[in-house]
N, CA, C and O atoms as a GROMACS GRO file, in nm:
protein
  536
    1UNK      N    1   0.084  -0.120   0.018
    1UNK     CA    2   0.016   0.008   0.044
    1UNK      C    3   0.097   0.116   0.007
    1UNK      O    4   0.173   0.136   0.102
    2UNK      N    5   0.121   0.202  -0.090
    2UNK     CA    6   0.137   0.379  -0.126
    2UNK      C    7   0.153   0.438  -0.037
    2UNK      O    8   0.057   0.515  -0.038
    3UNK      N    9   0.222   0.464   0.065
    3UNK     CA   10   0.170   0.616   0.152
    3UNK      C   11   0.138   0.525   0.329
    3UNK      O   12   0.091   0.592   0.422
    4UNK      N   13   0.159   0.425   0.342
    4UNK     CA   14   0.056   0.366   0.442
    4UNK      C   15   0.193   0.337   0.553
    4UNK      O   16   0.269   0.240   0.542
    5UNK      N   17   0.203   0.434   0.649
    5UNK     CA   18   0.319   0.417   0.789
    5UNK      C   19   0.272   0.370   0.875
    5UNK      O   20   0.204   0.419   0.965
    6UNK      N   21   0.318   0.230   0.849
    6UNK     CA   22   0.250   0.113   1.005
    6UNK      C   23   0.291   0.189   1.128
    6UNK      O   24   0.400   0.246   1.127
    7UNK      N   25   0.203   0.197   1.246
    7UNK     CA   26   0.223   0.191   1.358
    7UNK      C   27   0.208   0.082   1.419
    7UNK      O   28   0.103   0.018   1.420
    8UNK      N   29   0.342   0.042   1.490
    8UNK     CA   30   0.380  -0.063   1.578
    8UNK      C   31   0.450  -0.005   1.724
    8UNK      O   32   0.505   0.101   1.754
    9UNK      N   33   0.423  -0.112   1.785
    9UNK     CA   34   0.382  -0.103   1.887
    9UNK      C   35   0.528  -0.202   1.953
    9UNK      O   36   0.492  -0.310   2.001
   10UNK      N   37   0.659  -0.178   1.958
   10UNK     CA   38   0.733  -0.254   2.061
   10UNK      C   39   0.716  -0.208   2.196
   10UNK      O   40   0.700  -0.098   2.248
   11UNK      N   41   0.725  -0.338   2.238
   11UNK     CA   42   0.786  -0.412   2.379
   11UNK      C   43   0.939  -0.476   2.410
   11UNK      O   44   0.974  -0.594   2.404
   12UNK      N   45   0.995  -0.391   2.436
   12UNK     CA   46   1.154  -0.397   2.496
   12UNK      C   47   1.211  -0.400   2.639
   12UNK      O   48   1.245  -0.323   2.729
   13UNK      N   49   1.200  -0.538   2.608
   13UNK     CA   50   1.257  -0.539   2.810
   13UNK      C   51   1.417  -0.432   2.836
   13UNK      O   52   1.516  -0.403   2.769
   14UNK      N   53   1.372  -0.408   2.954
   14UNK     CA   54   1.512  -0.292   2.989
   14UNK      C   55   1.639  -0.350   2.907
   14UNK      O   56   1.701  -0.304   2.811
   15UNK      N   57   1.661  -0.536   3.021
   15UNK     CA   58   1.802  -0.489   3.014
   15UNK      C   59   1.888  -0.549   2.889
   15UNK      O   60   2.003  -0.592   2.903
   16UNK      N   61   1.811  -0.546   2.753
   16UNK     CA   62   1.871  -0.674   2.622
   16UNK      C   63   1.841  -0.580   2.510
   16UNK      O   64   1.918  -0.532   2.427
   17UNK      N   65   1.724  -0.566   2.525
   17UNK     CA   66   1.648  -0.519   2.380
   17UNK      C   67   1.644  -0.390   2.376
   17UNK      O   68   1.667  -0.361   2.259
   18UNK      N   69   1.624  -0.278   2.449
   18UNK     CA   70   1.628  -0.196   2.472
   18UNK      C   71   1.782  -0.151   2.508
   18UNK      O   72   1.790  -0.029   2.524
   19UNK      N   73   1.868  -0.201   2.521
   19UNK     CA   74   2.019  -0.161   2.538
   19UNK      C   75   2.046  -0.190   2.392
   19UNK      O   76   2.124  -0.107   2.344
   20UNK      N   77   1.994  -0.308   2.283
   20UNK     CA   78   2.035  -0.302   2.197
   20UNK      C   79   1.993  -0.208   2.070
   20UNK      O   80   2.074  -0.184   1.981
   21UNK      N   81   1.807  -0.139   2.066
   21UNK     CA   82   1.768  -0.012   2.004
   21UNK      C   83   1.842   0.080   2.050
   21UNK      O   84   1.837   0.178   1.975
   22UNK      N   85   1.942   0.105   2.184
   22UNK     CA   86   2.044   0.233   2.196
   22UNK      C   87   2.132   0.226   2.121
   22UNK      O   88   2.155   0.312   2.035
   23UNK      N   89   2.217   0.094   2.143
   23UNK     CA   90   2.301   0.102   2.099
   23UNK      C   91   2.306   0.155   1.976
   23UNK      O   92   2.398   0.230   1.942
   24UNK      N   93   2.166   0.107   1.866
   24UNK     CA   94   2.190   0.140   1.751
   24UNK      C   95   2.102   0.286   1.752
   24UNK      O   96   2.022   0.289   1.658
   25UNK      N   97   2.101   0.324   1.779
   25UNK     CA   98   2.080   0.491   1.797
   25UNK      C   99   2.204   0.586   1.805
   25UNK      O  100   2.236   0.690   1.747
   26UNK      N  101   2.281   0.476   1.941
   26UNK     CA  102   2.401   0.540   1.932
   26UNK      C  103   2.491   0.523   1.805
   26UNK      O  104   2.535   0.624   1.751
   27UNK      N  105   2.513   0.433   1.768
   27UNK     CA  106   2.610   0.423   1.619
   27UNK      C  107   2.477   0.502   1.518
   27UNK      O  108   2.513   0.485   1.402
   28UNK      N  109   2.413   0.539   1.520
   28UNK     CA  110   2.309   0.636   1.416
   28UNK      C  111   2.273   0.545   1.322
   28UNK      O  112   2.336   0.569   1.219
   29UNK      N  113   2.199   0.451   1.309
   29UNK     CA  114   2.155   0.358   1.248
   29UNK      C  115   1.982   0.386   1.288
   29UNK      O  116   1.926   0.376   1.396
   30UNK      N  117   1.930   0.423   1.159
   30UNK     CA  118   1.819   0.508   1.070
   30UNK      C  119   1.721   0.338   1.086
   30UNK      O  120   1.773   0.228   1.071
   31UNK      N  121   1.634   0.354   1.107
   31UNK     CA  122   1.498   0.267   1.139
   31UNK      C  123   1.373   0.376   1.104
   31UNK      O  124   1.370   0.498   1.094
   32UNK      N  125   1.249   0.248   1.086
   32UNK     CA  126   1.160   0.326   1.045
   32UNK      C  127   1.053   0.382   1.162
   32UNK      O  128   1.016   0.313   1.257
   33UNK      N  129   1.012   0.521   1.137
   33UNK     CA  130   0.980   0.639   1.248
   33UNK      C  131   0.886   0.603   1.301
   33UNK      O  132   0.859   0.664   1.404
   34UNK      N  133   0.776   0.470   1.251
   34UNK     CA  134   0.643   0.451   1.315
   34UNK      C  135   0.689   0.335   1.446
   34UNK      O  136   0.578   0.308   1.492
   35UNK      N  137   0.760   0.278   1.504
   35UNK     CA  138   0.776   0.242   1.611
   35UNK      C  139   0.788   0.303   1.722
   35UNK      O  140   0.874   0.388   1.744
   36UNK      N  141   0.674   0.253   1.828
   36UNK     CA  142   0.719   0.277   1.922
   36UNK      C  143   0.712   0.214   2.008
   36UNK      O  144   0.626   0.134   2.047
   37UNK      N  145   0.859   0.264   2.066
   37UNK     CA  146   0.850   0.204   2.231
   37UNK      C  147   0.800   0.188   2.312
   37UNK      O  148   0.739   0.295   2.322
   38UNK      N  149   0.761   0.108   2.422
   38UNK     CA  150   0.749   0.112   2.534
   38UNK      C  151   0.862  -0.082   2.576
   38UNK      O  152   0.883  -0.197   2.539
   39UNK      N  153   0.897   0.053   2.706
   39UNK     CA  154   1.003  -0.028   2.777
   39UNK      C  155   0.978  -0.118   2.902
   39UNK      O  156   0.915  -0.069   2.996
   40UNK      N  157   1.007  -0.198   2.906
   40UNK     CA  158   0.970  -0.310   3.018
   40UNK      C  159   1.050  -0.365   3.063
   40UNK      O  160   1.147  -0.399   2.995
   41UNK      N  161   1.041  -0.395   3.196
   41UNK     CA  162   1.177  -0.440   3.250
   41UNK      C  163   1.212  -0.621   3.224
   41UNK      O  164   1.322  -0.670   3.251
   42UNK      N  165   1.085  -0.707   3.163
   42UNK     CA  166   1.142  -0.872   3.143
   42UNK      C  167   1.037  -0.829   3.032
   42UNK      O  168   0.975  -0.727   3.062
   43UNK      N  169   0.998  -0.894   2.891
   43UNK     CA  170   0.954  -0.929   2.832
   43UNK      C  171   0.806  -0.998   2.894
   43UNK      O  172   0.687  -0.974   2.873
   44UNK      N  173   0.908  -1.135   3.013
   44UNK     CA  174   0.801  -1.186   3.048
   44UNK      C  175   0.646  -1.112   3.164
   44UNK      O  176   0.551  -1.167   3.219
   45UNK      N  177   0.694  -0.968   3.153
   45UNK     CA  178   0.594  -0.880   3.211
   45UNK      C  179   0.498  -0.848   3.117
   45UNK      O  180   0.380  -0.824   3.144
   46UNK      N  181   0.543  -0.846   3.014
   46UNK     CA  182   0.435  -0.806   2.897
   46UNK      C  183   0.308  -0.929   2.898
   46UNK      O  184   0.305  -1.049   2.871
   47UNK      N  185   0.222  -0.844   2.938
   47UNK     CA  186   0.072  -0.917   2.954
   47UNK      C  187  -0.004  -0.983   2.823
   47UNK      O  188   0.008  -0.898   2.735
   48UNK      N  189  -0.027  -1.018   2.807
   48UNK     CA  190  -0.135  -1.027   2.682
   48UNK      C  191  -0.259  -0.914   2.684
   48UNK      O  192  -0.255  -0.848   2.581
   49UNK      N  193  -0.341  -0.884   2.751
   49UNK     CA  194  -0.377  -0.776   2.758
   49UNK      C  195  -0.340  -0.661   2.658
   49UNK      O  196  -0.398  -0.622   2.557
   50UNK      N  197  -0.188  -0.608   2.735
   50UNK     CA  198  -0.126  -0.492   2.683
   50UNK      C  199  -0.139  -0.520   2.550
   50UNK      O  200  -0.240  -0.460   2.512
   51UNK      N  201  -0.083  -0.585   2.450
   51UNK     CA  202  -0.084  -0.655   2.338
   51UNK      C  203  -0.222  -0.642   2.289
   51UNK      O  204  -0.219  -0.544   2.216
   52UNK      N  205  -0.334  -0.688   2.292
   52UNK     CA  206  -0.502  -0.731   2.266
   52UNK      C  207  -0.501  -0.556   2.281
   52UNK      O  208  -0.554  -0.512   2.179
   53UNK      N  209  -0.453  -0.425   2.384
   53UNK     CA  210  -0.496  -0.288   2.389
   53UNK      C  211  -0.432  -0.215   2.260
   53UNK      O  212  -0.461  -0.119   2.189
   54UNK      N  213  -0.314  -0.327   2.269
   54UNK     CA  214  -0.219  -0.194   2.147
   54UNK      C  215  -0.316  -0.222   1.994
   54UNK      O  216  -0.333  -0.133   1.911
   55UNK      N  217  -0.350  -0.308   1.984
   55UNK     CA  218  -0.427  -0.355   1.872
   55UNK      C  219  -0.556  -0.270   1.860
   55UNK      O  220  -0.580  -0.217   1.751
   56UNK      N  221  -0.651  -0.253   1.977
   56UNK     CA  222  -0.729  -0.206   1.998
   56UNK      C  223  -0.698  -0.046   2.021
   56UNK      O  224  -0.802   0.014   2.049
   57UNK      N  225  -0.629   0.004   2.018
   57UNK     CA  226  -0.664   0.145   1.998
   57UNK      C  227  -0.538   0.182   1.900
   57UNK      O  228  -0.455   0.265   1.933
   58UNK      N  229  -0.534   0.109   1.772
   58UNK     CA  230  -0.433   0.167   1.663
   58UNK      C  231  -0.314   0.109   1.659
   58UNK      O  232  -0.267   0.121   1.546
   59UNK      N  233  -0.248   0.054   1.727
   59UNK     CA  234  -0.128  -0.068   1.608
   59UNK      C  235  -0.222  -0.153   1.519
   59UNK      O  236  -0.326  -0.218   1.526
   60UNK      N  237  -0.101  -0.104   1.405
   60UNK     CA  238  -0.108  -0.206   1.312
   60UNK      C  239  -0.055  -0.353   1.353
   60UNK      O  240  -0.115  -0.460   1.341
   61UNK      N  241   0.096  -0.325   1.414
   61UNK     CA  242   0.172  -0.436   1.443
   61UNK      C  243   0.217  -0.402   1.628
   61UNK      O  244   0.231  -0.293   1.684
   62UNK      N  245   0.231  -0.546   1.684
   62UNK     CA  246   0.335  -0.551   1.800
   62UNK      C  247   0.436  -0.624   1.809
   62UNK      O  248   0.442  -0.746   1.798
   63UNK      N  249   0.539  -0.535   1.835
   63UNK     CA  250   0.681  -0.688   1.868
   63UNK      C  251   0.683  -0.657   1.981
   63UNK      O  252   0.653  -0.556   2.044
   64UNK      N  253   0.743  -0.811   2.017
   64UNK     CA  254   0.797  -0.834   2.170
   64UNK      C  255   0.956  -0.852   2.193
   64UNK      O  256   0.999  -0.960   2.234
   65UNK      N  257   1.019  -0.771   2.173
   65UNK     CA  258   1.168  -0.786   2.268
   65UNK      C  259   1.229  -0.798   2.335
   65UNK      O  260   1.262  -0.722   2.426
   66UNK      N  261   1.279  -0.958   2.294
   66UNK     CA  262   1.328  -0.972   2.458
   66UNK      C  263   1.508  -1.019   2.493
   66UNK      O  264   1.584  -0.984   2.404
   67UNK      N  265   1.576  -1.096   2.618
   67UNK     CA  266   1.702  -1.151   2.617
   67UNK      C  267   1.666  -1.237   2.518
   67UNK      O  268   1.551  -1.245   2.476
   68UNK      N  269   1.780  -1.318   2.470
   68UNK     CA  270   1.799  -1.448   2.430
   68UNK      C  271   1.741  -1.557   2.548
   68UNK      O  272   1.745  -1.544   2.671
   69UNK      N  273   1.696  -1.648   2.484
   69UNK     CA  274   1.714  -1.796   2.601
   69UNK      C  275   1.815  -1.797   2.638
   69UNK      O  276   1.917  -1.803   2.568
   70UNK      N  277   1.803  -1.788   2.829
   70UNK     CA  278   1.882  -1.846   2.910
   70UNK      C  279   1.974  -1.729   2.894
   70UNK      O  280   2.090  -1.760   2.918
   71UNK      N  281   1.951  -1.556   2.848
   71UNK     CA  282   2.021  -1.478   2.909
   71UNK      C  283   1.936  -1.349   2.974
   71UNK      O  284   1.972  -1.234   3.002
   72UNK      N  285   1.759  -1.446   2.991
   72UNK     CA  286   1.692  -1.356   3.045
   72UNK      C  287   1.707  -1.308   3.280
   72UNK      O  288   1.732  -1.374   3.381
   73UNK      N  289   1.679  -1.189   3.255
   73UNK     CA  290   1.804  -1.132   3.402
   73UNK      C  291   1.680  -1.148   3.508
   73UNK      O  292   1.689  -1.104   3.623
   74UNK      N  293   1.596  -1.198   3.472
   74UNK     CA  294   1.449  -1.320   3.565
   74UNK      C  295   1.464  -1.440   3.529
   74UNK      O  296   1.363  -1.510   3.522
   75UNK      N  297   1.594  -1.495   3.496
   75UNK     CA  298   1.592  -1.676   3.486
   75UNK      C  299   1.448  -1.630   3.324
   75UNK      O  300   1.432  -1.594   3.207
   76UNK      N  301   1.378  -1.677   3.464
   76UNK     CA  302   1.293  -1.736   3.271
   76UNK      C  303   1.190  -1.671   3.202
   76UNK      O  304   1.112  -1.743   3.139
   77UNK      N  305   1.170  -1.524   3.200
   77UNK     CA  306   1.113  -1.418   3.181
   77UNK      C  307   0.996  -1.438   3.036
   77UNK      O  308   0.874  -1.431   3.021
   78UNK      N  309   1.131  -1.472   2.934
   78UNK     CA  310   1.130  -1.472   2.825
   78UNK      C  311   1.090  -1.575   2.761
   78UNK      O  312   1.046  -1.585   2.647
   79UNK      N  313   1.111  -1.655   2.845
   79UNK     CA  314   1.095  -1.830   2.840
   79UNK      C  315   0.879  -1.832   2.833
   79UNK      O  316   0.789  -1.875   2.760
   80UNK      N  317   0.891  -1.777   2.924
   80UNK     CA  318   0.739  -1.755   2.956
   80UNK      C  319   0.684  -1.643   2.876
   80UNK      O  320   0.563  -1.641   2.900
   81UNK      N  321   0.710  -1.565   2.806
   81UNK     CA  322   0.666  -1.458   2.703
   81UNK      C  323   0.615  -1.600   2.558
   81UNK      O  324   0.515  -1.593   2.487
   82UNK      N  325   0.693  -1.682   2.556
   82UNK     CA  326   0.721  -1.766   2.434
   82UNK      C  327   0.568  -1.811   2.454
   82UNK      O  328   0.461  -1.791   2.397
   83UNK      N  329   0.606  -1.867   2.542
   83UNK     CA  330   0.478  -1.916   2.619
   83UNK      C  331   0.283  -1.930   2.522
   83UNK      O  332   0.203  -2.000   2.460
   84UNK      N  333   0.329  -1.748   2.603
   84UNK     CA  334   0.201  -1.666   2.582
   84UNK      C  335   0.219  -1.640   2.423
   84UNK      O  336   0.108  -1.653   2.371
   85UNK      N  337   0.321  -1.608   2.327
   85UNK     CA  338   0.332  -1.580   2.244
   85UNK      C  339   0.241  -1.672   2.169
   85UNK      O  340   0.155  -1.605   2.112
   86UNK      N  341   0.224  -1.817   2.143
   86UNK     CA  342   0.200  -1.886   2.087
   86UNK      C  343   0.066  -1.910   2.108
   86UNK      O  344   0.004  -1.964   2.015
   87UNK      N  345  -0.028  -1.864   2.268
   87UNK     CA  346  -0.118  -1.882   2.269
   87UNK      C  347  -0.150  -1.743   2.183
   87UNK      O  348  -0.257  -1.735   2.123
   88UNK      N  349  -0.080  -1.666   2.182
   88UNK     CA  350  -0.184  -1.524   2.143
   88UNK      C  351  -0.191  -1.502   2.023
   88UNK      O  352  -0.266  -1.417   1.975
   89UNK      N  353  -0.076  -1.609   1.928
   89UNK     CA  354  -0.153  -1.606   1.787
   89UNK      C  355  -0.224  -1.649   1.730
   89UNK      O  356  -0.238  -1.620   1.612
   90UNK      N  357  -0.334  -1.779   1.820
   90UNK     CA  358  -0.442  -1.844   1.807
   90UNK      C  359  -0.556  -1.733   1.809
   90UNK      O  360  -0.643  -1.705   1.726
   91UNK      N  361  -0.535  -1.698   1.892
   91UNK     CA  362  -0.657  -1.553   1.993
   91UNK      C  363  -0.657  -1.486   1.890
   91UNK      O  364  -0.765  -1.491   1.831
   92UNK      N  365  -0.575  -1.420   1.839
   92UNK     CA  366  -0.551  -1.302   1.736
   92UNK      C  367  -0.662  -1.367   1.617
   92UNK      O  368  -0.751  -1.307   1.558
   93UNK      N  369  -0.621  -1.514   1.606
   93UNK     CA  370  -0.626  -1.533   1.429
   93UNK      C  371  -0.773  -1.560   1.510
   93UNK      O  372  -0.669  -1.512   1.556
   94UNK      N  373  -0.855  -1.576   1.552
   94UNK     CA  374  -0.971  -1.542   1.626
   94UNK      C  375  -1.030  -1.426   1.604
   94UNK      O  376  -1.153  -1.421   1.608
   95UNK      N  377  -0.976  -1.342   1.586
   95UNK     CA  378  -1.009  -1.166   1.566
   95UNK      C  379  -1.031  -1.113   1.441
   95UNK      O  380  -1.085  -1.009   1.403
   96UNK      N  381  -0.956  -1.248   1.361
   96UNK     CA  382  -0.954  -1.164   1.244
   96UNK      C  383  -0.807  -1.060   1.225
   96UNK      O  384  -0.822  -0.949   1.174
   97UNK      N  385  -0.686  -1.098   1.264
   97UNK     CA  386  -0.591  -1.052   1.295
   97UNK      C  387  -0.457  -1.116   1.233
   97UNK      O  388  -0.395  -1.189   1.310
   98UNK      N  389  -0.406  -1.099   1.106
   98UNK     CA  390  -0.293  -1.195   1.085
   98UNK      C  391  -0.256  -1.199   1.176
   98UNK      O  392  -0.282  -1.134   1.277
   99UNK      N  393  -0.162  -1.309   1.150
   99UNK     CA  394  -0.113  -1.359   1.300
   99UNK      C  395   0.007  -1.280   1.267
   99UNK      O  396   0.008  -1.207   1.365
  100UNK      N  397   0.136  -1.235   1.177
  100UNK     CA  398   0.195  -1.187   1.067
  100UNK      C  399   0.236  -1.018   1.195
  100UNK      O  400   0.342  -0.956   1.208
  101UNK      N  401   0.105  -0.997   1.260
  101UNK     CA  402   0.078  -0.871   1.317
  101UNK      C  403   0.196  -0.897   1.470
  101UNK      O  404   0.250  -0.809   1.536
  102UNK      N  405   0.201  -0.980   1.479
  102UNK     CA  406   0.304  -0.962   1.598
  102UNK      C  407   0.384  -1.076   1.615
  102UNK      O  408   0.378  -1.195   1.581
  103UNK      N  409   0.478  -0.988   1.692
  103UNK     CA  410   0.597  -1.067   1.656
  103UNK      C  411   0.715  -1.092   1.786
  103UNK      O  412   0.757  -0.993   1.847
  104UNK      N  413   0.760  -1.218   1.819
  104UNK     CA  414   0.812  -1.243   1.960
  104UNK      C  415   0.986  -1.203   1.876
  104UNK      O  416   0.973  -1.190   1.755
  105UNK      N  417   1.116  -1.187   1.922
  105UNK     CA  418   1.183  -1.143   1.878
  105UNK      C  419   1.271  -1.167   2.019
  105UNK      O  420   1.224  -1.130   2.127
  106UNK      N  421   1.470  -1.267   2.005
  106UNK     CA  422   1.546  -1.153   2.059
  106UNK      C  423   1.660  -1.090   2.092
  106UNK      O  424   1.765  -1.153   2.096
  107UNK      N  425   1.656  -0.972   2.117
  107UNK     CA  426   1.816  -0.888   2.093
  107UNK      C  427   1.831  -0.901   2.154
  107UNK      O  428   1.745  -0.945   2.230
  108UNK      N  429   1.968  -0.877   2.198
  108UNK     CA  430   2.070  -0.888   2.303
  108UNK      C  431   2.159  -0.739   2.317
  108UNK      O  432   2.169  -0.696   2.202
  109UNK      N  433   2.215  -0.662   2.396
  109UNK     CA  434   2.225  -0.552   2.398
  109UNK      C  435   2.343  -0.467   2.270
  109UNK      O  436   2.389  -0.354   2.258
  110UNK      N  437   2.351  -0.582   2.199
  110UNK     CA  438   2.460  -0.565   2.194
  110UNK      C  439   2.451  -0.562   1.981
  110UNK      O  440   2.521  -0.523   1.888
  111UNK      N  441   2.330  -0.625   1.999
  111UNK     CA  442   2.295  -0.667   1.877
  111UNK      C  443   2.184  -0.541   1.811
  111UNK      O  444   2.063  -0.557   1.802
  112UNK      N  445   2.257  -0.422   1.772
  112UNK     CA  446   2.233  -0.310   1.719
  112UNK      C  447   2.156  -0.327   1.621
  112UNK      O  448   2.033  -0.318   1.618
  113UNK      N  449   2.267  -0.368   1.494
  113UNK     CA  450   2.239  -0.414   1.396
  113UNK      C  451   2.074  -0.479   1.346
  113UNK      O  452   1.995  -0.435   1.261
  114UNK      N  453   2.063  -0.642   1.471
  114UNK     CA  454   1.975  -0.705   1.438
  114UNK      C  455   1.867  -0.608   1.463
  114UNK      O  456   1.774  -0.594   1.383
  115UNK      N  457   1.881  -0.523   1.604
  115UNK     CA  458   1.775  -0.440   1.661
  115UNK      C  459   1.668  -0.378   1.507
  115UNK      O  460   1.546  -0.391   1.494
  116UNK      N  461   1.784  -0.300   1.391
  116UNK     CA  462   1.768  -0.221   1.307
  116UNK      C  463   1.703  -0.324   1.176
  116UNK      O  464   1.618  -0.295   1.092
  117UNK      N  465   1.771  -0.441   1.194
  117UNK     CA  466   1.688  -0.569   1.068
  117UNK      C  467   1.537  -0.583   1.138
  117UNK      O  468   1.454  -0.587   1.047
  118UNK      N  469   1.488  -0.590   1.243
  118UNK     CA  470   1.409  -0.667   1.278
  118UNK      C  471   1.321  -0.608   1.227
  118UNK      O  472   1.248  -0.649   1.137
  119UNK      N  473   1.316  -0.440   1.315
  119UNK     CA  474   1.220  -0.338   1.256
  119UNK      C  475   1.163  -0.282   1.130
  119UNK      O  476   1.057  -0.233   1.090
  120UNK      N  477   1.319  -0.322   1.071
  120UNK     CA  478   1.283  -0.279   0.921
  120UNK      C  479   1.159  -0.353   0.900
  120UNK      O  480   1.043  -0.312   0.902
  121UNK      N  481   1.228  -0.528   0.871
  121UNK     CA  482   1.157  -0.687   0.841
  121UNK      C  483   0.993  -0.606   0.905
  121UNK      O  484   0.915  -0.545   0.832
  122UNK      N  485   0.979  -0.626   1.027
  122UNK     CA  486   0.811  -0.573   1.041
  122UNK      C  487   0.755  -0.472   0.943
  122UNK      O  488   0.672  -0.493   0.855
  123UNK      N  489   0.813  -0.362   0.973
  123UNK     CA  490   0.788  -0.251   0.902
  123UNK      C  491   0.725  -0.314   0.770
  123UNK      O  492   0.606  -0.303   0.743
  124UNK      N  493   0.784  -0.358   0.719
  124UNK     CA  494   0.768  -0.379   0.528
  124UNK      C  495   0.700  -0.497   0.507
  124UNK      O  496   0.655  -0.536   0.399
  125UNK      N  497   0.689  -0.583   0.672
  125UNK     CA  498   0.530  -0.680   0.682
  125UNK      C  499   0.377  -0.568   0.646
  125UNK      O  500   0.288  -0.555   0.561
  126UNK      N  501   0.421  -0.514   0.764
  126UNK     CA  502   0.282  -0.467   0.795
  126UNK      C  503   0.275  -0.349   0.660
  126UNK      O  504   0.164  -0.347   0.608
  127UNK      N  505   0.364  -0.263   0.603
  127UNK     CA  506   0.283  -0.201   0.442
  127UNK      C  507   0.243  -0.326   0.386
  127UNK      O  508   0.122  -0.345   0.383
  128UNK      N  509   0.309  -0.405   0.346
  128UNK     CA  510   0.208  -0.539   0.284
  128UNK      C  511   0.060  -0.582   0.326
  128UNK      O  512  -0.042  -0.592   0.259
  129UNK      N  513   0.079  -0.598   0.421
  129UNK     CA  514  -0.033  -0.647   0.515
  129UNK      C  515  -0.160  -0.559   0.479
  129UNK      O  516  -0.267  -0.609   0.444
  130UNK      N  517  -0.134  -0.396   0.493
  130UNK     CA  518  -0.221  -0.260   0.502
  130UNK      C  519  -0.224  -0.228   0.646
  130UNK      O  520  -0.172  -0.271   0.749
  131UNK      N  521  -0.307  -0.133   0.610
  131UNK     CA  522  -0.397  -0.101   0.799
  131UNK      C  523  -0.423  -0.208   0.834
  131UNK      O  524  -0.424  -0.304   0.758
  132UNK      N  525  -0.451  -0.213   0.969
  132UNK     CA  526  -0.528  -0.325   1.001
  132UNK      C  527  -0.652  -0.341   1.068
  132UNK      O  528  -0.669  -0.346   1.189
  133UNK      N  529  -0.736  -0.349   0.978
  133UNK     CA  530  -0.895  -0.284   0.946
  133UNK      C  531  -0.946  -0.286   1.147
  133UNK      O  532  -0.952  -0.364   1.242
  134UNK      N  533  -0.968  -0.151   1.114
  134UNK     CA  534  -1.146  -0.160   1.235
  134UNK      C  535  -1.250  -0.174   1.240
  134UNK      O  536  -1.307  -0.168   1.349
   0.00000   0.00000   0.00000
């Protein structure tokens, strides 16, 4: 869709993913401006209700970015999010929301390039899907 700039909400864990985003910023890496970051202490703290609310309030896509498995500062928070993510994908499809509109990935503090790549890929996928019908 030409001219469509998707609004993406990104829940980033404080310890790894947010630092990865910060590393991208310090390195002056450009990424799409449609990302709105919500800093959380752990990806495991992202409640399913937050994601559903983000879609309800106008997000075209939602990303949850956490520490790599085994690196979670709260031991298993990211693995708990992974379990919730699998269920959420099924729930979203029942609401008529394409599964690709929700993404979970792992980014460490030193992976600024990976952060930019994931945000660019998500933005491009949202452009292909178009705005979320309301």
